[in-house]
C-alpha positions as CSV (number, residue, x, y, z in Angstrom):
1,X,58.1,32.0,12.0
2,X,58.2,34.8,9.0
3,X,59.9,38.4,9.0
4,X,56.5,39.9,7.2
5,X,53.0,38.9,6.8
6,X,51.0,41.1,4.1
7,X,47.3,41.2,4.6
8,X,45.6,41.6,1.0
9,X,46.7,40.6,-2.3
10,X,45.2,43.5,-4.6
11,X,47.7,45.4,-6.4
12,X,49.2,47.3,-3.2
13,X,49.6,44.1,-1.2
14,X,51.1,42.0,-4.0
15,X,53.9,44.8,-4.6
16,X,54.7,44.8,-1.1
17,X,55.1,40.9,-1.0
18,X,57.1,41.3,-4.1
19,X,59.4,44.0,-3.3
20,X,60.1,42.4,0.6
21,X,60.5,39.0,-1.1
22,X,63.0,40.6,-3.7
23,X,65.0,42.4,-0.5
24,X,65.3,38.8,1.0
25,X,62.8,39.7,3.4
26,X,60.8,36.0,4.7
27,X,57.2,37.1,3.7
28,X,54.2,35.5,3.3
29,X,51.0,37.1,1.8
30,X,47.6,36.3,3.1
31,X,44.7,37.0,0.8
32,X,40.9,36.3,1.5
33,X,40.0,37.2,-2.3
34,X,37.4,39.7,-1.6
35,X,34.7,40.1,-4.0
36,X,34.6,43.9,-5.4
37,X,38.2,44.0,-5.1
38,X,39.2,47.4,-6.4
39,X,42.1,46.0,-8.4
40,X,39.8,43.6,-10.5
41,X,37.4,46.2,-11.3
42,X,39.8,49.1,-12.3
43,X,40.4,50.1,-15.9
44,X,43.8,50.8,-15.2
45,X,44.5,54.5,-16.5
46,X,48.2,55.4,-15.6
47,X,48.4,59.0,-16.1
48,X,49.3,61.9,-13.3
49,X,49.3,64.4,-15.9
50,X,45.4,64.5,-16.9
51,X,44.2,63.4,-13.1
52,X,41.8,66.0,-11.3
53,X,44.1,65.7,-8.5
54,X,47.1,67.4,-10.4
55,X,46.6,70.8,-8.6
56,X,47.5,68.9,-5.2
57,X,51.4,69.3,-4.9
58,X,51.9,66.5,-2.3
59,X,49.4,64.0,-4.6
60,X,50.9,65.4,-7.9
61,X,54.6,64.4,-6.4
62,X,53.8,61.1,-5.6
63,X,51.9,60.3,-8.7
64,X,54.6,61.4,-10.9
65,X,56.9,59.5,-9.3
66,X,54.5,56.2,-9.2
67,X,54.0,56.7,-13.0
68,X,57.7,57.2,-13.8
69,X,58.2,53.8,-11.5
70,X,56.0,51.8,-13.7
71,X,58.6,51.5,-16.8
72,X,61.4,50.5,-14.2
73,X,59.2,47.9,-12.8
74,X,58.0,46.6,-15.8
75,X,61.6,45.9,-17.2
76,X,62.7,44.5,-14.2
77,X,59.7,42.0,-14.2
78,X,60.7,41.3,-17.7
79,X,64.5,40.8,-16.7
80,X,63.0,38.3,-14.3
81,X,61.4,36.4,-17.1
82,X,57.6,37.8,-16.4
83,X,56.6,39.8,-19.6
84,X,52.8,39.5,-19.2
85,X,52.0,42.7,-17.2
86,X,49.5,43.8,-19.8
87,X,51.2,47.6,-19.5
88,X,51.3,49.6,-22.3
89,X,51.8,53.3,-23.0
90,X,49.1,54.5,-25.3
91,X,48.9,58.3,-24.5
92,X,45.7,60.3,-23.9
93,X,43.4,62.4,-25.6
94,X,41.5,64.9,-23.7
95,X,38.0,65.6,-25.3
96,X,35.3,68.7,-24.6
97,X,32.5,67.2,-26.5
98,X,29.9,69.7,-25.2
99,X,30.1,73.5,-24.4
100,X,29.8,72.6,-20.8
101,X,33.0,70.9,-20.9
102,X,35.4,73.6,-21.9
103,X,36.0,75.4,-18.8
104,X,37.2,71.7,-17.4
105,X,39.2,71.4,-20.5
106,X,41.0,74.5,-19.7
107,X,41.3,74.3,-16.3
108,X,43.1,70.8,-17.0
109,X,45.4,72.0,-20.0
110,X,46.5,75.3,-17.7
111,X,47.6,72.6,-14.7
112,X,49.4,70.7,-17.2
113,X,51.1,73.4,-18.2
114,X,52.1,75.0,-15.0
115,X,53.9,71.6,-14.3
116,X,56.0,71.9,-17.5
117,X,59.2,71.1,-15.7
118,X,57.6,67.7,-14.7
119,X,55.2,66.8,-17.9
120,X,55.5,66.5,-21.3
121,X,53.3,69.3,-23.1
122,X,50.0,68.7,-24.3
123,X,49.4,69.4,-28.1
124,X,46.0,70.7,-29.3
125,X,44.6,68.5,-31.5
126,X,42.2,69.6,-34.6
127,X,38.9,68.1,-34.0
128,X,38.7,66.1,-37.0
129,X,42.3,64.5,-36.2
130,X,41.1,63.5,-32.9
131,X,38.7,61.4,-34.7
132,X,41.2,59.9,-36.8
133,X,42.9,58.7,-33.4
134,X,40.1,57.1,-31.9
135,X,37.2,56.6,-35.0
136,X,34.3,56.2,-32.8
137,X,34.6,59.3,-31.1
138,X,32.1,62.4,-31.4
139,X,33.8,65.5,-33.1
140,X,34.9,67.3,-30.2
141,X,34.7,71.4,-29.7
142,X,38.2,71.1,-28.4
143,X,40.9,68.0,-28.1
144,X,44.5,67.6,-26.8
145,X,47.2,64.8,-26.9
146,X,49.2,63.7,-24.3
147,X,51.8,61.3,-24.7
148,X,52.5,60.0,-21.2
149,X,49.6,58.0,-20.2
150,X,49.7,54.2,-20.1
151,X,47.1,51.6,-19.1
152,X,47.7,48.5,-16.9
153,X,45.2,45.3,-16.3
154,X,45.4,45.1,-12.5
155,X,44.8,41.8,-12.0
156,X,47.4,40.5,-14.7
157,X,50.0,43.1,-13.0
158,X,49.2,41.9,-9.4
159,X,49.5,38.2,-10.5
160,X,53.1,39.1,-12.2
161,X,54.2,40.4,-9.2
162,X,53.2,37.5,-7.0
163,X,54.6,35.0,-9.6
164,X,57.9,37.1,-9.5
165,X,57.8,37.1,-5.8
166,X,57.6,33.4,-5.5
167,X,60.7,33.0,-7.4
168,X,62.3,35.1,-4.4
169,X,60.6,33.4,-1.7
170,X,57.4,35.0,-1.4
171,X,54.5,32.4,0.2
172,X,51.0,33.0,-1.0
173,X,48.0,31.7,0.6
174,X,44.2,32.1,0.9
175,X,43.4,33.0,4.5
176,X,40.9,35.3,6.2
177,X,43.2,37.3,8.7
178,X,40.6,38.4,11.5
179,X,43.3,39.5,14.1
180,X,46.7,41.4,14.6
181,X,48.4,39.9,17.4
182,X,50.1,42.4,19.7
183,X,52.2,41.9,22.8
184,X,52.7,44.9,24.7
185,X,53.5,47.6,21.9
186,X,55.1,44.9,19.7
187,X,53.3,43.0,16.5
188,X,53.9,39.3,16.9
189,X,51.8,37.9,13.7
190,X,48.1,37.5,12.6
191,X,45.4,35.1,13.3
192,X,43.2,33.8,10.9
193,X,39.5,33.1,10.7
194,X,40.2,29.4,10.6
195,X,42.3,29.3,13.7
196,X,45.6,29.3,12.2
197,X,48.6,31.3,13.6
198,X,51.3,33.0,11.3
199,X,54.0,34.5,13.6
200,X,56.2,37.5,12.0
201,X,57.8,40.6,13.7
202,X,56.4,42.7,10.9
203,X,52.5,43.1,9.6
204,X,51.4,45.1,7.1
205,X,47.6,45.7,6.3
206,X,46.8,46.4,2.4
207,X,43.2,45.1,2.4
208,X,41.7,48.1,0.5
209,X,38.4,49.1,1.1
210,X,38.4,46.5,4.1
211,X,41.7,47.8,5.7
212,X,39.6,50.1,8.4
213,X,38.5,46.9,10.4
214,X,41.9,46.6,11.8
215,X,41.5,50.0,13.2
216,X,40.5,49.1,16.9
217,X,43.2,46.2,17.3
218,X,45.8,48.7,16.1
219,X,44.4,51.6,18.6
220,X,44.2,53.9,15.4
221,X,41.6,55.1,13.3
222,X,41.7,54.3,9.6
223,X,39.5,56.3,7.7
224,X,39.4,54.7,4.7
225,X,35.6,53.7,3.4
226,X,34.3,51.9,0.5
227,X,33.2,53.9,-2.9
228,X,31.7,51.6,-5.7
229,X,32.9,51.9,-9.3
230,X,31.1,50.1,-11.9
231,X,32.7,49.7,-15.5
232,X,31.7,47.9,-19.0
233,X,33.9,45.9,-21.0
234,X,32.9,46.6,-25.0
235,X,34.2,44.7,-27.8
236,X,34.4,46.7,-30.7
237,X,34.2,44.2,-34.1
238,X,37.1,44.8,-36.7
239,X,38.5,47.6,-35.0
240,X,42.4,47.9,-34.6
241,X,41.7,49.2,-30.9
242,X,45.3,48.3,-29.9
243,X,46.6,51.3,-31.8
244,X,44.2,53.8,-30.3
245,X,44.9,56.3,-27.2
246,X,43.1,56.5,-24.0
247,X,40.1,58.9,-24.2
248,X,39.1,61.5,-21.1
249,X,36.5,63.5,-21.5
250,X,35.3,66.0,-18.6
251,X,32.3,64.2,-16.8
252,X,34.6,62.0,-14.8
253,X,34.6,59.3,-17.3
254,X,37.2,57.6,-19.4
255,X,37.2,54.9,-22.5
256,X,40.5,52.7,-22.1
257,X,41.3,50.6,-25.5
258,X,43.3,47.2,-25.7
259,X,44.1,44.8,-28.2
260,X,41.5,42.8,-30.3
261,X,38.7,45.0,-30.3
262,X,38.1,45.2,-26.7
263,X,37.5,48.8,-24.9
264,X,37.0,49.5,-21.1
265,X,34.6,52.6,-20.2
266,X,33.7,53.7,-16.8
267,X,33.2,54.5,-14.1
268,X,30.5,55.6,-11.4
269,X,31.6,57.1,-8.2
270,X,29.3,55.9,-5.8
271,X,30.0,56.9,-2.1
272,X,27.5,56.1,0.9
273,X,26.7,52.5,-0.4
274,X,28.8,50.2,2.2
275,X,30.3,47.0,1.4
276,X,27.8,46.4,-1.5
277,X,29.8,45.0,-4.6
278,X,26.6,45.1,-6.7
279,X,26.3,45.9,-10.5
280,X,23.2,48.4,-10.5
281,X,20.8,49.2,-13.7
282,X,21.2,52.9,-12.7
283,X,25.3,52.5,-12.7
284,X,25.4,50.7,-16.1
285,X,23.2,52.9,-17.8
286,X,25.3,56.0,-16.2
287,X,28.5,54.3,-17.9
288,X,27.1,53.2,-21.3
289,X,25.1,56.7,-21.7
290,X,28.1,58.8,-21.1
291,X,30.4,56.5,-23.3
292,X,27.9,57.0,-25.9
293,X,28.1,60.6,-25.6
294,X,31.6,60.9,-26.1
295,X,31.8,57.9,-28.7
296,X,28.5,57.4,-30.7
297,X,30.4,55.0,-33.2
298,X,30.4,52.5,-29.9
299,X,26.7,51.8,-30.3
300,X,27.2,48.6,-32.1
301,X,30.0,47.6,-29.7
302,X,28.9,44.2,-27.9
303,X,29.0,44.3,-24.2
304,X,31.2,41.7,-23.1
305,X,31.9,41.9,-19.3
306,X,30.3,44.4,-16.4
307,X,32.8,44.4,-13.4
308,X,32.2,46.5,-9.8
309,X,34.7,47.4,-7.3
310,X,34.9,49.2,-3.9
311,X,37.7,52.0,-4.2
312,X,39.5,52.4,-0.4
313,X,39.0,56.3,-0.3
314,X,40.5,58.2,2.6
315,X,38.7,60.8,4.4
316,X,41.3,63.7,3.0
317,X,41.8,61.9,-0.5
318,X,45.3,60.9,0.1
319,X,46.8,57.6,0.7
320,X,47.7,56.0,4.4
321,X,50.7,54.6,4.1
322,X,53.9,53.6,6.7
323,X,54.2,52.7,10.5
324,X,51.4,52.5,12.9
325,X,52.3,54.9,15.8
326,X,53.3,53.3,19.1
327,X,53.0,49.7,17.7
328,X,56.4,48.2,16.6
329,X,56.1,46.3,13.3
330,X,52.8,47.4,12.4
331,X,52.4,49.2,9.0
332,X,49.5,50.5,6.7
333,X,49.1,50.9,2.8
334,X,45.6,51.5,1.7
335,X,43.5,54.2,1.0
336,X,44.4,55.0,-3.1
337,X,40.9,55.8,-4.0
338,X,40.3,55.5,-7.8
339,X,44.1,55.9,-8.4
340,X,45.1,52.8,-7.0
341,X,46.2,50.9,-10.1
342,X,48.3,53.9,-10.3
343,X,49.8,54.5,-7.2
344,X,49.9,51.0,-6.1
345,X,52.8,49.3,-7.3
346,X,55.1,52.4,-6.1
347,X,53.2,52.2,-2.6
348,X,54.3,48.8,-2.8
349,X,57.6,49.5,-3.2
350,X,57.9,52.6,-0.4
351,X,56.0,50.6,2.3
352,X,58.3,47.4,1.5
353,X,61.7,49.5,2.0
354,X,60.2,50.8,5.1
355,X,59.5,47.4,6.5
356,X,62.8,46.5,5.4
357,X,64.5,49.6,6.9
358,X,65.9,50.5,3.4
359,X,63.6,53.6,2.9
360,X,61.1,55.6,4.2
361,X,57.3,57.1,3.3
362,X,56.8,60.7,3.6
363,X,55.4,61.7,6.6
364,X,52.1,63.5,5.1
365,X,50.9,59.9,4.4
366,X,51.1,58.6,8.0
367,X,47.8,57.4,9.3
368,X,49.1,59.8,12.5
369,X,48.2,63.1,10.3
370,X,44.5,62.1,11.6
371,X,45.6,62.3,15.0
372,X,47.3,65.5,14.6
373,X,44.0,66.9,12.7
374,X,41.6,66.1,15.6
375,X,43.8,67.3,18.0
376,X,43.5,70.6,16.5
377,X,39.8,71.2,16.4
């Protein structure tokens, strides 16, 4: 028998498993390795300041804490012998390439300026200086630099969490959980498609876009749906891309540099597609067209990979974290949308602390908020 079962091995579930094991909670992480997992197909921009969500106070406070937790967690993993986390702080340059982006540019700068007590200031860049920092860039009409942004490879970071977790006693298995077992109002474990049973007093559903499948069993609505995101990996020959900043334009796309000439460009935001993690001609065209609009110097780059993921988007845009009402031992950790790689490790820590009864999750992330909302209609 285990103390806790974590269902889902993306960056959120891996963080929960790691933090529970580190706290001495006997934990098993069960993952079925879904095709289209968001963790695998995210570019990994870690920046609360430049997100369009910055104006939302609750989201911003949480995201700022999550971004701030990354260096602490990376240092902790390094001390435990896991230095290959992929985390790197690069800074961001925001660029308005065309006139129709200037309004969004000004709004972003104003939001960051309004948060000066929480964020480092942005520095206005001469357009030519922006090109110096990111040579393939088209010369922008306006540009700023923000030093706080970082990037992370979701798969690499999640693997480091699981590997470190196993050193603390975490058990990980490939398994398809089909049922959360409940006796009265108490969780007793889970059952898998193969008929295996895992007994436990606590079960955490961290299944990304697939989490809502457990709503009926838990007698609660989990309003999380998949939103498809397609990205492209490019290789730019003879370029020191490891020193370049992240580029944020103002049509909801980005360019994220990695060492050895690699850049990740994306992403589409496709709602209403269901559970279809398909690469599409239109999606790849959108990604490449926008990348070349912003950075025409990438036209000769080699396409080395294309990825697609289903982001778990919650009805109100906020994650669902914490205990399930009226069922002791049941917890949720899902609904991070396109910001799962930014928020996931910190979300995992908070939920793990909640399970271990050493901390709590803010009430406004509880799934109970949807019950409350429906009652007032």
